[in-house]
C-alpha positions in Angstrom: 119.9 -49.0 56.2 117.5 -48.4 53.1 118.9 -51.5 51.4 118.1 -53.4 54.6 114.6 -52.1 54.7 114.1 -53.1 51.1 115.4 -56.8 51.8 113.1 -56.9 54.8 109.9 -55.7 52.5 110.7 -58.2 49.9 111.3 -60.9 52.4 107.6 -60.3 53.4 106.3 -60.8 49.9 107.3 -64.4 48.7 105.0 -66.4 51.1 101.9 -65.4 48.8 103.9 -66.5 45.8 104.9 -69.7 47.3 101.5 -70.6 48.4 100.6 -70.3 44.6 103.4 -72.5 43.7 102.4 -74.7 46.3 99.1 -75.1 44.8 100.6 -76.0 41.3 102.9 -78.4 43.0 99.9 -79.9 44.8 97.8 -80.2 41.6 100.8 -81.9 39.9 101.3 -84.4 42.6 97.6 -84.9 42.4 97.8 -85.8 38.7 101.0 -88.4 39.5 99.1 -90.3 42.4 95.5 -90.3 40.8 96.5 -91.7 37.6 97.2 -95.4 38.7 94.3 -95.3 41.1 91.6 -93.8 38.4 92.9 -96.2 35.5 93.0 -99.3 37.8 89.2 -98.8 38.2 88.5 -98.2 34.6 90.7 -101.3 33.6 87.6 -103.9 33.4 85.9 -101.4 31.1 88.7 -100.8 29.1 89.5 -104.3 28.2 85.8 -104.9 27.4 86.1 -102.2 24.6 89.7 -102.8 23.5 90.1 -106.6 24.2 93.6 -107.8 24.8 93.0 -109.3 28.3 96.4 -111.2 28.1 98.2 -107.8 27.9 96.1 -106.2 30.8 99.2 -106.3 33.1 101.3 -104.4 30.6 99.1 -101.2 30.7 100.4 -101.1 34.4 103.9 -102.3 33.8 104.7 -100.1 31.0 103.8 -97.1 33.1 105.8 -98.2 36.0 108.8 -99.1 34.1 109.1 -95.8 32.3 108.4 -94.0 35.7 111.2 -95.8 37.4 113.5 -95.7 34.8 113.3 -92.0 34.1 113.1 -90.9 37.9 116.7 -90.3 38.4 117.3 -88.8 35.1 114.7 -86.1 35.6 116.6 -85.2 38.7 119.8 -84.8 37.1 118.6 -83.0 34.5 116.8 -80.4 36.8 120.3 -80.0 38.7 122.1 -79.5 35.6 119.7 -77.4 33.2 117.3 -75.9 35.7 114.6 -77.2 37.8 111.6 -75.0 36.1 112.5 -76.1 32.6 112.6 -79.7 33.5 109.5 -79.9 35.5 107.3 -78.2 32.9 108.8 -80.5 30.2 107.7 -83.7 32.4 104.5 -82.0 32.9 103.9 -81.7 29.0 105.2 -85.2 28.1 102.9 -86.6 30.9 99.8 -84.8 29.4 100.9 -85.6 25.6 100.8 -89.5 27.1 97.5 -88.8 28.7 95.9 -87.5 25.5 97.3 -90.2 23.5 96.2 -92.9 25.8 92.7 -91.4 25.8 92.6 -91.8 22.1 94.0 -95.6 21.9 92.3 -97.8 19.5 93.7 -100.9 20.6 95.7 -102.4 23.8 99.1 -102.3 21.9 98.6 -98.6 21.4 97.4 -98.0 25.0 100.6 -99.8 26.2 102.8 -97.6 24.2 101.2 -94.3 25.1 101.1 -95.3 28.9 104.8 -95.5 28.6 105.1 -92.2 27.0 102.8 -90.9 30.3 105.1 -92.7 32.7 108.2 -91.1 31.2 106.6 -87.7 32.2 105.4 -89.1 35.4 109.1 -89.7 36.3 109.6 -86.1 36.5 106.6 -85.0 38.4 107.3 -86.5 41.9 110.9 -85.5 41.5 110.2 -82.1 40.3 107.7 -81.4 43.3 110.1 -82.4 46.1 113.0 -80.8 44.5 111.5 -77.4 44.0 110.0 -77.6 47.6 113.7 -78.2 48.5 114.6 -75.1 46.7 112.1 -73.0 47.7 111.5 -73.8 51.5 114.5 -74.0 54.1 114.5 -77.5 55.6 113.1 -75.8 59.2 110.2 -75.0 57.2 110.0 -77.9 54.8 108.4 -80.3 57.0 104.8 -78.7 57.3 104.8 -78.2 53.4 106.0 -81.9 52.7 103.4 -82.9 55.4 100.8 -81.1 53.1 101.8 -83.3 50.0 101.8 -86.5 52.2 98.2 -85.3 52.5 97.8 -84.9 48.9 98.9 -88.5 48.3 96.6 -89.8 51.1 93.4 -88.1 49.5 94.5 -89.4 46.2 94.7 -93.0 47.1 91.4 -92.6 49.0 89.6 -90.7 46.2 91.1 -92.2 43.1 89.0 -95.3 43.0 85.7 -93.4 43.7 86.6 -90.7 41.1 87.6 -93.4 38.5 84.5 -95.2 38.9 82.3 -92.1 38.6 84.4 -90.7 35.6 84.0 -94.4 33.8 80.3 -94.8 34.5 79.4 -91.3 33.5 81.8 -90.1 31.0 83.6 -93.2 29.4 86.9 -94.7 30.1 88.7 -92.2 28.1 87.9 -89.4 30.6 90.1 -91.2 33.1 93.0 -90.0 30.9 91.6 -86.9 29.5 90.7 -85.6 33.1 94.6 -84.9 33.5 94.6 -82.4 30.7 92.6 -79.3 32.3 94.3 -79.9 35.9 97.8 -80.2 34.0 97.1 -76.9 32.0 96.3 -75.1 35.3 99.4 -76.4 36.9 101.7 -75.2 33.9 100.1 -71.7 33.8 100.6 -71.3 37.6 104.3 -72.4 37.4 105.1 -70.5 34.5 103.9 -67.1 35.7 104.9 -67.6 39.6 108.3 -69.6 39.7 111.1 -68.1 38.9 114.2 -70.0 39.4 117.8 -69.3 38.4 118.5 -70.3 34.9 121.3 -72.8 34.7 123.5 -73.5 31.5 125.8 -76.4 32.3 128.6 -77.1 29.7 128.6 -80.9 30.7 126.7 -83.6 29.0 124.2 -85.9 30.2 125.8 -89.1 31.3 124.1 -91.3 28.4 126.2 -94.5 29.2 125.3 -94.2 33.0 121.5 -93.5 32.2 121.4 -96.6 29.8 122.9 -98.7 32.4 120.6 -97.8 35.2 117.8 -98.1 32.8 118.4 -101.5 32.0 119.1 -102.3 35.5 115.9 -101.0 36.9 113.7 -102.3 34.0 115.0 -105.7 34.7 114.6 -105.4 38.3 111.0 -104.2 37.9 110.5 -107.2 35.3 111.5 -109.7 37.9 109.2 -108.2 40.4 106.3 -108.3 38.0 106.6 -111.5 36.1 108.0 -113.6 38.9 105.6 -116.0 40.0 102.9 -115.0 37.7 104.2 -114.7 34.1 107.0 -117.1 34.7 108.2 -119.1 37.8 110.9 -117.6 39.9 113.2 -120.4 38.7 112.6 -120.1 35.3 115.3 -119.2 32.6 113.7 -115.9 31.8 113.7 -114.7 35.3 117.3 -115.9 35.9 118.2 -114.1 32.8 116.5 -110.6 33.9 118.3 -111.0 37.4 121.6 -111.7 35.6 121.3 -108.7 33.1 120.0 -106.4 36.4 122.8 -107.2 38.4 125.2 -106.7 35.8 123.8 -103.5 34.8 123.7 -102.0 38.0 127.3 -103.2 39.1 128.4 -101.6 35.6 126.5 -98.5 36.7 128.1 -98.1 40.0 131.6 -98.7 38.5 130.9 -96.1 35.8 129.4 -93.4 38.0 133.1 -93.5 39.8 134.4 -92.4 36.3 131.7 -90.2 34.8 132.5 -86.7 34.5 128.7 -85.6 35.4 127.3 -88.8 36.9 123.6 -89.5 36.7 123.4 -90.5 40.5 126.6 -88.9 42.3 128.1 -91.7 44.7 129.5 -88.9 47.0 125.7 -88.6 48.2 125.8 -91.9 49.8 128.7 -91.0 52.0 126.0 -89.2 54.1 124.9 -91.6 56.7 121.6 -90.2 57.1 121.0 -89.9 53.2 121.8 -93.8 53.0 119.8 -94.5 56.1 116.6 -92.4 54.5 117.1 -94.5 51.4 116.7 -97.7 53.2 113.6 -96.4 55.2 112.2 -95.1 51.8 112.5 -98.6 50.1 110.8 -100.2 53.3 108.1 -97.6 53.3 107.2 -98.3 49.7 107.4 -102.0 50.3 104.9 -101.7 53.3 102.5 -99.0 51.9 101.7 -100.5 48.5 101.6 -104.0 49.7 99.0 -103.1 52.4 97.0 -101.1 49.8 96.8 -104.0 47.6 95.9 -106.7 50.1 93.9 -104.9 52.7 90.7 -104.3 50.3 91.1 -107.9 49.2 90.7 -109.0 52.5 88.0 -107.0 53.4 86.0 -107.6 50.2 86.6 -111.4 50.4 86.6 -112.3 54.2 84.5 -109.2 55.6 82.2 -108.8 52.7 82.7 -105.2 51.9 81.6 -103.9 48.6 84.3 -103.5 45.9 82.9 -100.2 44.7 84.0 -98.7 47.9 87.4 -100.0 47.8 88.8 -96.7 48.4 87.0 -95.9 51.6 88.1 -99.3 52.9 91.6 -97.8 53.3 90.4 -94.7 55.1 91.7 -95.7 58.7 94.9 -96.0 57.3 95.2 -93.1 55.0 93.4 -90.9 57.4 95.8 -91.8 60.4 98.9 -91.3 57.8 97.3 -87.7 56.6 97.1 -86.4 60.4 100.4 -87.7 61.3 102.2 -86.5 58.3 100.7 -83.0 59.0 101.4 -83.0 62.7 104.9 -84.6 62.0 105.7 -81.5 59.6 104.4 -79.0 62.0 106.6 -80.6 65.0 109.4 -80.6 62.9 109.0 -77.1 61.7 108.7 -75.5 65.2 111.2 -77.6 67.2 113.8 -78.4 64.5 113.9 -82.1 65.7 113.1 -84.9 63.6 114.8 -88.3 64.7 111.8 -89.1 66.9 109.6 -89.6 63.8 111.6 -92.3 62.0 111.9 -94.1 65.4 108.2 -93.9 66.3 107.0 -94.4 62.6 109.0 -97.6 62.3 107.9 -99.1 65.6 104.2 -98.3 64.9 104.7 -99.8 61.4 106.2 -103.2 62.8 103.3 -103.4 65.5 100.7 -102.3 63.0 101.8 -105.1 60.4 101.9 -107.6 63.1 98.7 -106.9 64.2 97.2 -107.0 60.7 99.0 -110.6 60.3 96.5 -111.8 63.3 93.4 -111.2 61.4 91.2 -114.2 60.5 87.8 -114.8 59.4 86.1 -113.6 62.4 88.1 -110.2 62.8 85.5 -107.4 62.8 85.8 -104.3 60.5 86.3 -102.1 63.6 89.3 -104.3 64.7 90.8 -104.4 61.2 90.4 -100.6 61.0 92.2 -99.7 64.3 95.0 -102.0 63.1 95.1 -100.1 59.7 95.4 -96.9 61.8 98.2 -98.0 63.6 100.2 -98.7 60.3 98.9 -95.2 58.8 100.2 -93.6 62.0 103.7 -95.4 61.1 103.7 -94.5 57.6 102.7 -90.9 58.1 105.8 -90.5 60.5 107.9 -92.0 57.8 106.4 -90.6 54.4 108.0 -87.0 54.2 110.4 -86.9 56.9 112.7 -89.4 54.8 112.7 -86.8 51.8 113.2 -83.8 54.3 116.3 -85.6 56.0 117.6 -86.8 52.8 117.5 -83.2 51.1 119.0 -81.8 54.4 122.1 -84.3 53.9 123.1 -82.8 50.7 124.3 -79.8 49.0 121.6 -77.5 47.0 123.5 -78.5 43.8 122.5 -82.2 44.5 118.9 -81.5 45.4 117.5 -83.0 42.2 119.6 -86.2 42.4 118.8 -86.5 46.2 115.1 -86.2 45.5 114.9 -88.5 42.4 117.1 -91.2 44.3 114.8 -91.0 47.4 111.9 -91.4 45.3 113.5 -94.3 43.2 114.3 -96.3 46.3 110.5 -95.9 47.5 109.3 -96.8 43.8 111.6 -99.9 43.7 110.2 -100.8 47.3 106.8 -100.8 46.2 107.7 -103.0 43.2 109.3 -105.6 45.4 106.6 -105.3 48.2 103.8 -106.2 45.6 105.8 -108.8 43.9 107.3 -110.6 47.0 103.9 -110.1 49.4 101.7 -111.0 46.2 103.9 -114.2 45.4 103.6 -115.3 49.1 100.0 -114.5 49.4 99.2 -116.4 46.3 101.0 -119.5 47.1 99.6 -119.5 50.5 96.1 -119.3 49.3 96.6 -122.1 46.9 97.8 -124.3 49.6 95.0 -123.8 51.9 92.4 -124.1 49.1 93.9 -127.3 48.2 94.1 -128.5 51.9 90.2 -127.3 52.6 88.4 -127.9 49.3 90.7 -130.6 47.6 90.7 -130.8 43.7 87.9 -128.2 43.4 89.9 -125.7 45.4 92.9 -126.2 43.2 90.8 -125.9 40.0 89.4 -122.5 41.7 92.6 -120.8 42.1 94.8 -122.4 39.4 94.5 -119.3 37.2 94.6 -116.7 40.1 94.4 -116.6 43.7 92.4 -113.5 43.7 88.6 -113.7 42.9 86.4 -110.8 42.4 83.1 -110.4 44.4 81.0 -111.8 41.5 83.1 -115.0 41.1 83.0 -115.6 44.8 79.4 -115.5 45.1 79.1 -118.1 42.6 81.1 -120.7 44.6 79.4 -123.3 46.6 79.2 -122.5 50.2 81.9 -125.0 51.3 84.4 -123.5 48.8 83.4 -119.9 49.6 84.4 -120.6 53.3 87.4 -122.4 52.3 88.6 -119.2 50.2 87.7 -117.0 53.1 90.1 -118.9 55.3 92.7 -119.2 52.4 92.7 -115.4 52.0 93.0 -114.9 55.8 96.0 -117.2 55.7 97.5 -115.4 52.7 97.1 -112.0 54.5 98.5 -113.3 57.7 101.7 -114.5 55.8 102.0 -111.3 53.6 101.5 -109.0 56.7 103.9 -111.1 58.8 106.5 -110.8 55.9 106.0 -106.9 55.9 106.4 -106.5 59.7 109.6 -108.6 59.5 111.0 -106.2 56.7 109.8 -103.1 58.7 112.2 -104.4 61.5 114.9 -102.9 58.9 113.5 -99.4 58.9 113.7 -99.5 62.8 117.4 -100.5 62.9 118.1 -97.8 60.3 116.1 -95.3 62.4 118.2 -96.0 65.4 121.4 -94.9 63.6 119.9 -91.7 62.1 122.1 -88.8 63.3 120.2 -85.6 64.1 121.7 -83.0 62.1 120.6 -79.5 62.6 118.3 -78.6 59.7 119.6 -75.9 57.4 118.0 -72.5 57.4 116.8 -73.4 61.0 116.3 -69.9 62.1 118.4 -67.0 63.1 122.1 -67.4 64.1 123.7 -66.3 67.3 126.2 -63.4 67.1 129.5 -64.7 65.9 128.0 -68.1 64.5 128.5 -68.5 60.8 125.4 -68.4 58.7 124.1 -71.6 57.2 125.7 -72.0 53.7 122.5 -73.4 52.0 120.4 -70.7 53.4 122.8 -67.9 52.9 123.4 -68.7 49.2 119.9 -69.5 48.4 118.6 -66.8 45.8 115.0 -65.6 45.7 113.1 -68.2 43.9 109.5 -66.8 43.5 108.2 -63.4 42.7 105.3 -61.7 44.3 102.0 -62.3 42.5 
């Protein structure tokens, strides 16, 4: 009896500790999400000081490549050797990369240091989601992951504003240095409060699998980054990268069936729900990052909005995403039901993207704001539910690789979305400019289909109007493609099977306890 009382007393203590850990996790997620948003705003100033405009894209590409390639490896390391150590190591690497980036003296150094930063960033998102998966039973996990989605939305809204303020007042180097105090606070809280079971695996890391996966992912990201911009889609370089990527990924899948400790255990894809969530996550990444790229461009070029408020331009979409994520998480927690959210979210995303594709030069900001809110509602239903269901579909020992695989699919989706929608947008803009402005239109867009506000203001009235029509046509094509791709998520959502969430409350007499909940050790200690 005394033992039972002690267990009950201890059970009341963790919530306070969990809240402290969640604070640290939210700070860490803020680091991961804010970085590219802040740095993107500072890039013109960075190029002005360091030069190397021709290497500008590599500042982003190096970070993205390193993040995508390291994501599944961090997940596996956490499963094998312990989540806490792997997570803290990734934070330290990210902070080292941030400090070095802030001290860069030329563009080459900045690109190299951004790659180091990206290696650490690959473990940040995975670590956050996997630790939540360890700490919180799936039934309760929805509301906490909804909070994380809220942090992502706030970062996307506030990032450009924070980046502009920091760059204008402190200098661009502080867009990297700002990570240091936040990271130190996160490290201190996690070190003091989070107590996960230590693991000492006798298995070795699957280095061949890691190499094949890294080469495959790198090739895919380079194809989506360079295709249609640096090189023509039909060029020899792009064909070579496609060949290398496909061969590496086929080799990776073949080797994973034979490796003693595979980086991505293929058995997790035997779960129908996990596979479907990976598809939905890919589509969500495809749509979200495509939308955040083209919506500000449309509003600045066609609706005359200020570029300095680019983060606020997305407020209807990101605000709807924030609210819906919180509501979806709480409803899932209280009811244990979740299939409705992938269905509703996919339908809303398809409808919202189609509505965005109807925008033209006469569309008001209010109307486009309503359309964006519909898309945000859809993404809010999908963002964290995909992670929740994916984690619920695997055993606890595979929590890290499940989280990393889901994150990887979303990352690859964003790369494909930006590249394919971008290529379609650029081609459409160039075609319409040639039709409406003749040789002048072709000359204006021969270097880039995206003009900044200053360049747009210098154009003759006829050319400016032609460009506005061209951007409207480009966004129509890009968002129409997004709507078609989003149908894939809807089809996948239809086949989701609503499996009861683990740890979903007390069991009835005679009903066996849920294995995951029953075997889960205490993971946090009271503060």
